[in-house]
C-alpha positions in Angstrom: 113.9 101.7 99.4 110.3 102.7 100.3 108.5 103.4 103.6 107.2 100.3 105.6 103.4 100.3 106.2 101.0 98.9 108.8 100.4 96.1 106.5 102.8 93.4 105.8 103.9 93.3 102.1 103.0 96.9 101.7 105.5 99.7 101.4 105.5 103.4 99.9 107.4 104.0 96.8 108.4 107.9 97.0 109.6 107.6 93.2 106.3 107.0 92.0 104.0 108.1 95.0 102.2 105.4 95.5 102.0 102.0 97.7 103.3 98.9 96.3 102.3 95.5 97.3 103.9 92.0 97.2 103.8 88.7 98.6 106.6 85.9 99.1 105.9 82.2 99.3 108.5 79.4 99.1 111.4 82.2 98.1 109.3 83.3 95.2 108.3 87.1 95.3 105.0 88.0 93.8 104.5 91.6 92.8 100.7 92.5 93.5 100.6 95.8 91.9 100.4 99.5 93.0 97.6 101.6 94.7 97.1 105.3 96.2 96.3 103.9 99.5 97.9 101.5 102.0 94.6 99.7 102.5 93.9 99.3 98.6 97.5 97.9 98.4 96.8 95.5 101.1 93.5 94.4 99.3 95.9 93.8 96.2 98.0 91.7 98.2 95.1 89.5 99.9 93.6 89.0 96.1 96.9 87.7 94.9 97.2 85.5 98.1 93.8 83.9 97.0 94.4 83.6 93.5 97.7 81.7 94.1 95.6 79.6 96.7 97.9 80.5 99.6 97.0 80.0 103.5 94.2 82.4 104.1 95.6 83.2 107.5 98.0 85.7 105.6 94.9 87.6 104.8 95.1 91.4 106.3 91.9 93.1 104.9 89.9 90.4 102.8 88.8 88.0 105.6 87.3 84.6 104.8 83.6 84.2 105.4 83.0 81.3 108.0 79.5 79.9 108.1 
């Protein structure tokens, strides 16, 4: 099992030496990809949340722009 991150849904995968991101919605886990940094993995997760049309309150790095 990977080491947890300061970002929800991101963990360190020792075997591949990268951070992996995922998001779960209604019991379905969506893999978001891997990245070299925690922040980049969190951005991948945020992009998946936006692509799936999920609640933007779950975003951690990419915050919605309010007019």
